[in-house]
N, C-alpha and C positions, 0 to 999 in steps of 0.2 A: 560587418560580420553580424550575426544576430544574436542576443544577449536571450536570458530564459523569458520564456513569453508570459506576458504581464496577465493574460487573462487565465492561462491554464498552467500554473507552476508546476504541475503534475507531469506535465509533458516534458520536462526538463530534469524529471528526478530518476536517475539512474538505477536499476537493481544492480547494487555493489558487488555481490557476489557472482552474478552470473551464471551460476551452477542451475542447470533445471531440477527440479525437484519433482518427484513422481506424486502425481494428483492422489490425493487421498479420496477413496469412494466412501458410499455410505451417508452423504449429505442429508438423503432425505429421512434415511433412518436416525440420524443424529438429531435432526431437527424436530422428528416428530417424537422421540423419546423426551426431548427436553420438553416439548409441550403437554405429553403425558403428565410429566412430573409435576409441571407448573400447574395443570388444571387439578390434579389432585390435590393439591395444596389447599383448595376451595373447600373440599370435604370435609367433615365432622372426624374428629378422632385428632390424633397428635399429628404434627406438623411432617411433613414429608421432609427428607433431608435436601439441601442444596443440590443443584444439578451439579455433575461432574467436571471439574475444569477441564481434564484433559478432553472429554467428549466434546465439550463446547470448542475447545480451541483446533479440534480435528474437524468439526464441522466448517469452521472458519478457513481452516487450512484447504479444503476441497475449494472454496472459493476463490482464494488467493493464488493456489498453484498454477504453474504454467502449463499450457495444454499446447503441445509442439504441433499438431495437426492445424488447430484453431489459430495460433500465433504466427506461423508460418504462412499460412493463406492470408493473413492480413499484412505481413510484410512484403509476400510477394505482388499483391495487388497495389500496395502503397508504392513500391518500387516502380512497377509498369506505369502507373497514373504520373510520377514524378519525372520519368523518361518521354512519356507521351506530350508532357508540357514542356521539354527542352531543357530538363534538369542532367546533371552527367548521370551516364548509365554505369559509371565504375564506383559511384559512393555508395556505401552499405546505408541503406535508408532504414531506419529503424521505427517500429512500432513502440509507442510509448507503454512499455511491458508494465504488468502488476507487480505488486510487492514480493510475489513469489511464496510468502508464508505469513503466518500469523506473528513469527517471532521479529521479522524483517518490519512487518506493519506497526506492530506496538512499539518500536524504537521510540518515537517521538514525532517523526514526521520530518526531523531534521537531517536524519540518516547521515550522521558525522561519525557514529562510534566506530572506533578501530576493531579490526577483528580479533585481534589478540594484543597481549601484555607486549609482545615483541614489536608488534605492530604499532602499538602506542609509544614506546621508547623510541622507535624509530621516526615516525612521522607525525605521531599525535593523532587528534581527530582529522577527519576527512574534511579539508577546507572547501568552501564554496569554490573557489577556483578551481579545485581539482573536481568536483561535482560537474562544472562547466564543461571540461574537457570532454567528457565521455556522454554527455545528456543528448538526448535524441532532439534533434533540431537544432543544436549547435553548431556553429562555423559554416552553415548554410549562407549563400548569398542572398541578398536581399529579395532577389526574383526566384530564387528557389525556396523560400522561406514561405512565400506567398502561395506558392504552389503546394507547399505541405500543410500550411496552416489556414490558407485561404486570407483575404481581404477584409471580411468583415464578421469574425469570429466573435464581435462582442455582440451581434445581432442573431446569434444563433440558438434557437431554442433547442434545449436538448430532452432527453428522456428524464421520465420521474425517477429519483431515486431515493429510497426511504420515506416515499411520502411526499415529497417536495420535488417540482422540476428544477431541472438542474439546464446549466448552459452547455449547449453541444458543440460540434464539430461545423465549422462553417460550410454552408452547402456548396462554395467554389473550391473546398479544399480535397486534396488528395486524401486526408484522414476520413472526410465524409465519403468519397468515393470507394476505398478500401471496405469501409464498414458496411456498405449497402452490397459491394460484392460479396463480402463473407457471410454477413449475418440476414441480409435482404431488407435491413432498417437502417437508417443513420445513425439512430441512437445505440445500436448493438454493441458497435466498437467501444463507445464510452462506457456503456453499463459492464462490458466484460473487463475494462481497464480499472473501474471505479468502484464496483460493488463493494467488493470485500473489503477495499482500502477505507471506503467511507463508512462501514459498520465499525471497524476499529477506531478511526476517528471520532465517530459518536460515542463509542464506548468511552474513550480517553475522556471526553468532557463529561459523560456521566460519572465517571470514576473519580474525578477531579476531589470531590468532597467526600469520599467514603473513607470509613475510617481504616478500612485494610490500606488502601492507596495511600493515605497519610501514614501510617506505621511504617510502609514500607520506605517512604522518602524521608522520613525523620531518622530511621535506623542507619541510612545512607548518610546523611548530612552529620550524624555523630562521629561517624567513622571517617570521614573525611575531615572534621574537626579533629579529631585524634591525630591526624597525620598531617595538621598545621595547615589546612586550606578550609577556609570560612569564607569565601567570596561567592559561592554557589549555593543557593538554598536547596537546589534539586539535581538530578540528574540531567534533566531537561535543560535547565539553565548552562549546566557547564557545557553540555553536548553543543548548544547553539553559541555560546560564546567561544569555543573552541573552532567551530566551523567559520566562524567570522574573523577569525585571527590571521595573521599570516604565517604563524610559524605552527599552528595545529596545538599550541598549549600542551607540549609533550608531559610534562611533570603532572600535570592536572589528568589529564589522559589515562596517564598510569595509575594514578591514586582513585579514579573512577572506577577503574576496571576491578583494582584490587577490592574497593568497597562494595561492589556490586556482588562479587563472589564472597567476600567475607560476611556480609549479612543477608545474603539470599535474596538479594534485591528482585533480580529477574524472576524466580518462581514467584515470590510475592507481589510482586506489580501486575505480572500475567493473571494469576488466580485472581486478582480486584477487579482486572479487565474482562476476564470469562465471567464473573458473576453479574457486570452490567451487559454482555452479549448474550447470555442466555435466554432471558425475556424478548431480547432484541430479534433473536433467529425466530421466534413465534409469533412477535407482532409483524416482521415482514417476511412472514413465510410465503406468502403470494409472490412476492417479487422474486424471491430466490429461486421458487420453483420454475417461473417463468424464465429466468435467466437459464437455469439448468436446460430447459427444453430447447429454448432458443440454440445456446452451444452445442446440444448433442445434436441438433437438426444441421446446424452450419458445419459439424464435423464429419456427418454423413454426405452433405452435399460435395465437400473438399475432398474426401477418400473417394468419391465415386468419380471425380474428375468432372 
């Protein structure tokens, strides 16, 4: 049996909700509006108001939302490749899908937060063991895993993401073959999967020292202290420890969700991330536009058959 892929942990990260979300349109307008607002701030006169967090989040949601035509095309070509290489034709081969929404991507990367208080009371945080059961690529035989990910993935040069060269799919992998079939380029599938998530990950790093993010975390920590829980300095710490536990830390998970609600943590933290994302949408507008055009062409080819 195969464990989480050491080179591409994102390949084993399930989209826990599993529910398709309608893709939000108007990314170009959102990014353009943000750019105009930022450029206007350089002019003389009173400073312009900050970019609207809702507008920023909508732009990122457009990058993260599932695209049924493209996603189904990737899975179809992935399955055909796996069967061609001798893998079981009955298995549901999954493409490593995107986070699905800004809210999902912003959670912390741990993806262990219960969906409700009731779920927290019942099972606690989603443990790493539970993630492994539903993750793409898990449970494959060694032979099938090689077909899926390739033998030399550590030597694969990937596309440019946020200005830096990333590591891509191995040339001998079915992930590579499916990406070429759908996008016409081996890096297309990786960009489709990772661009929006990488933006949010980078924003999380940039927001770490921001006063707004620190205030949101401090309010949450004070609430947890009032409930008798002082072991975790931040929601991310609690979520990570919960994911690594055997029982999901049910009591902590319940208090965590209660404090997120009582301190308005989610809104405050999302707005802190949005403040970092707004200039990034302008900074990486070229990459974002290139991705949109690539995806639109892929969808057109798939629709025409």
